[in-house]
C-alpha positions in Angstrom: -8.9 15.1 13.6 -5.7 17.1 13.6 -2.3 15.4 14.2 1.2 15.2 12.8 1.6 15.4 9.0 0.8 12.2 7.1 2.2 11.5 3.6 0.0 9.6 1.2 1.7 8.0 -1.8 -0.4 7.0 -4.8 1.4 4.9 -7.5 -0.5 4.9 -10.7 0.0 3.3 -14.1 -2.7 3.9 -16.7 -5.3 4.2 -13.9 -7.5 7.0 -15.4 -10.7 5.0 -14.8 -10.2 4.8 -11.1 -7.7 7.5 -10.0 -10.1 10.3 -9.4 -12.2 8.3 -7.0 -9.1 7.2 -5.1 -7.8 10.8 -4.8 -11.2 12.0 -3.6 -11.2 9.4 -0.9 -7.9 10.9 0.4 -9.2 14.4 0.5 -12.4 13.1 2.2 -10.4 11.9 5.2 -11.4 13.3 8.5 -7.7 13.8 9.3 -5.4 16.7 8.7 -2.7 17.6 7.6 -2.1 15.4 4.6 0.6 15.5 2.0 -0.5 13.7 -1.3 2.1 12.5 -3.7 1.0 10.8 -7.0 3.8 8.9 -8.7 3.0 8.3 -12.3 4.8 5.1 -13.3 4.9 5.8 -17.1 1.2 6.1 -17.8 0.1 6.7 -21.4 -3.5 7.6 -20.6 -5.0 10.6 -18.9 -3.7 9.8 -15.4 -1.4 12.8 -15.4 -4.3 15.2 -16.2 -6.4 13.8 -13.4 -3.7 14.1 -10.8 -2.6 17.6 -12.0 -6.2 18.9 -11.7 -5.7 18.9 -7.9 -3.4 21.8 -7.0 -2.7 20.2 -3.6 -1.1 17.2 -5.1 2.7 16.8 -5.8 2.8 15.0 -9.1 5.9 13.0 -10.1 6.4 11.2 -13.5 8.9 8.4 -14.0 9.4 5.8 -16.8 7.6 2.5 -16.0 9.4 0.6 -13.4 6.6 -1.2 -11.4 4.7 -0.4 -8.3 7.6 -1.0 -5.9 9.8 1.6 -7.6 6.9 4.0 -7.7 6.3 3.7 -4.0 10.0 4.1 -3.3 10.1 7.3 -5.3 7.2 8.6 -3.2 8.9 7.6 0.1 12.1 9.5 -1.0 10.3 12.8 -1.3 7.7 12.4 1.5 8.1 14.8 4.3 6.1 13.1 7.1 7.0 10.5 9.7 3.8 8.6 9.0 3.6 7.2 5.5 0.5 5.7 3.9 -0.1 4.2 0.4 -3.2 4.1 -1.7 -3.2 2.2 -5.0 -5.0 4.1 -7.7 -7.8 1.6 -8.0 -8.6 1.4 -4.2 -10.7 3.6 -2.0 -10.2 4.6 1.7 -13.0 5.0 4.2 -13.1 8.5 5.7 -11.6 7.6 9.1 -8.7 5.5 7.7 -5.9 7.9 8.5 -7.3 9.3 11.8 -7.7 5.8 13.3 -4.3 4.5 12.1 -2.2 7.5 12.8 -3.8 7.9 16.2 -3.0 4.3 17.1 0.6 4.8 16.1 0.9 8.0 18.1 -0.5 6.2 21.2 1.7 3.1 20.7 5.2 4.2 20.0 6.4 0.5 20.1 4.4 -0.3 16.9 6.1 0.2 13.6 3.1 -0.1 11.3 -0.6 -0.7 11.5 -3.1 -2.4 9.1 -6.9 -2.8 9.0 -9.7 -4.8 7.4 -10.7 -4.5 3.8 -13.8 -5.0 1.8 -13.7 -6.4 -1.8 -15.9 -5.1 -4.6 -16.1 -6.4 -8.1 -16.5 -3.7 -10.7 -19.7 -4.0 -12.7 -19.4 -5.9 -15.9 -16.0 -7.4 -15.0 -15.2 -11.1 -15.3 -14.5 -12.7 -12.0 -10.7 -13.3 -11.6 -9.3 -16.9 -11.5 -8.8 -16.7 -7.7 -12.4 -15.7 -7.1 -14.1 -17.3 -4.1 -17.5 -16.1 -2.9 -16.6 -16.1 0.8 -13.8 -13.5 0.1 -16.4 -11.0 -1.0 -19.0 -11.8 1.7 -16.9 -10.9 4.7 -14.5 -8.1 5.4 -11.0 -9.4 6.2 -7.6 -8.2 7.4 -5.4 -6.8 4.6 -1.7 -6.5 4.7 -1.5 -4.8 1.2 0.0 -1.3 0.9 -3.3 0.4 0.7 -4.2 -0.8 4.1 -0.9 0.2 5.8 0.4 3.2 7.6 4.1 2.9 8.4 6.6 5.0 10.4 9.4 6.4 8.2 11.9 4.9 10.7 10.7 1.4 9.8 11.7 1.9 6.2 15.1 3.2 7.4 15.5 -0.1 9.4 13.9 -2.6 7.0 14.6 -1.0 3.6 12.3 0.0 0.8 10.1 -2.1 -1.4 12.1 -4.5 -3.7 11.7 -3.1 -7.2 12.4 -6.6 -8.7 9.0 -7.6 -7.4 6.2 -6.4 -9.5 3.8 -8.8 -7.9 3.8 -9.9 -4.3 6.0 -7.0 -3.3 4.1 -6.3 -0.1 4.6 -9.9 1.1 8.3 -9.6 0.5 8.6 -6.4 2.4 6.5 -7.8 5.3 8.8 -10.8 5.7 11.8 -8.4 6.0 9.9 -6.3 8.6 9.1 -9.4 10.6 12.7 -10.7 10.4 13.8 -7.2 11.6 11.6 -7.5 14.7 9.2 -4.7 13.7 6.0 -4.8 15.8 2.7 -4.3 14.0 -0.9 -4.0 14.9 -4.3 -4.9 13.3 -7.2 -2.5 13.7 -10.7 -4.2 13.7 -12.3 -1.5 11.5 -12.8 -1.9 7.8 -11.0 1.1 6.3 -10.3 0.1 2.7 -12.3 -1.0 -0.4 -10.4 -3.1 -2.9 -12.0 -2.7 -6.4 -11.5 -5.9 -8.4 -11.3 -5.4 -12.1 -9.7 -7.0 -15.2 -6.5 -5.0 -14.8 -5.7 -5.8 -11.2 -2.1 -7.0 -10.7 -3.7 -9.8 -8.7 -4.8 -11.3 -11.9 -1.2 -12.4 -12.3 -1.7 -15.1 -9.7 1.0 -17.6 -10.7 3.7 -15.0 -10.7 2.5 -13.6 -7.4 2.6 -17.0 -5.8 6.1 -17.6 -7.1 7.3 -14.3 -5.8 5.7 -14.9 -2.4 7.4 -18.3 -2.2 10.7 -16.7 -3.1 10.2 -14.1 -0.3 9.4 -16.8 2.2 12.5 -18.8 1.3 14.6 -15.7 1.7 13.1 -15.1 5.1 13.9 -18.7 6.2 17.5 -18.2 4.9 17.8 -14.9 6.9 16.6 -16.6 10.1 19.0 -19.5 9.7 21.9 -17.2 9.1 21.0 -15.2 12.2 20.8 -18.3 14.3 24.3 -19.4 13.0 25.7 -16.0 14.0 24.1 -16.2 17.4 25.2 -19.8 17.9 
């Protein structure tokens, strides 16, 4: 499928084990044209060599600042109206961009769109503390960055990812988008594979929960402040 340019931002930090498969899943998309931006967040492994092996990729290096800052760096240089993200350890289904960009083109009132995800535990990896069998038996809706395509205009209205959040940053951004009245949509298709391994940020469950609670409290405070102004 051909359509408007889509920018794909891949933040990576010491992701040499997974990065190549993630990149291949971008170039295997049945959608064109695509701009791919890999933001290396201070990797000390061979992530840079893997990214630079693809001449089509725009590679950016920055000192380690966390995934939010890396995504923000990518957004700043992205050229497209439609912006997508793929974490270096995730994989897209081939129709991911074509389905999501097409939906946004046909629904101008929608600011961003998400889809379902499938979870897969890497062979030989210990199950994470939050492991529940039912999470892996069924595909479920995912609001994480790898499942999202967002209009650039939404970031201009809502703001970028909060760099103080290294865990739970997507939830914090989503609360701001909701409070700003941004409309979203969920596609029924499974378009993402989350590879679970012993270096996932989701292993930091306690800090993630704390950050999400902080984001929810901030959302409640914003809504109360808005009601006071309207009252």
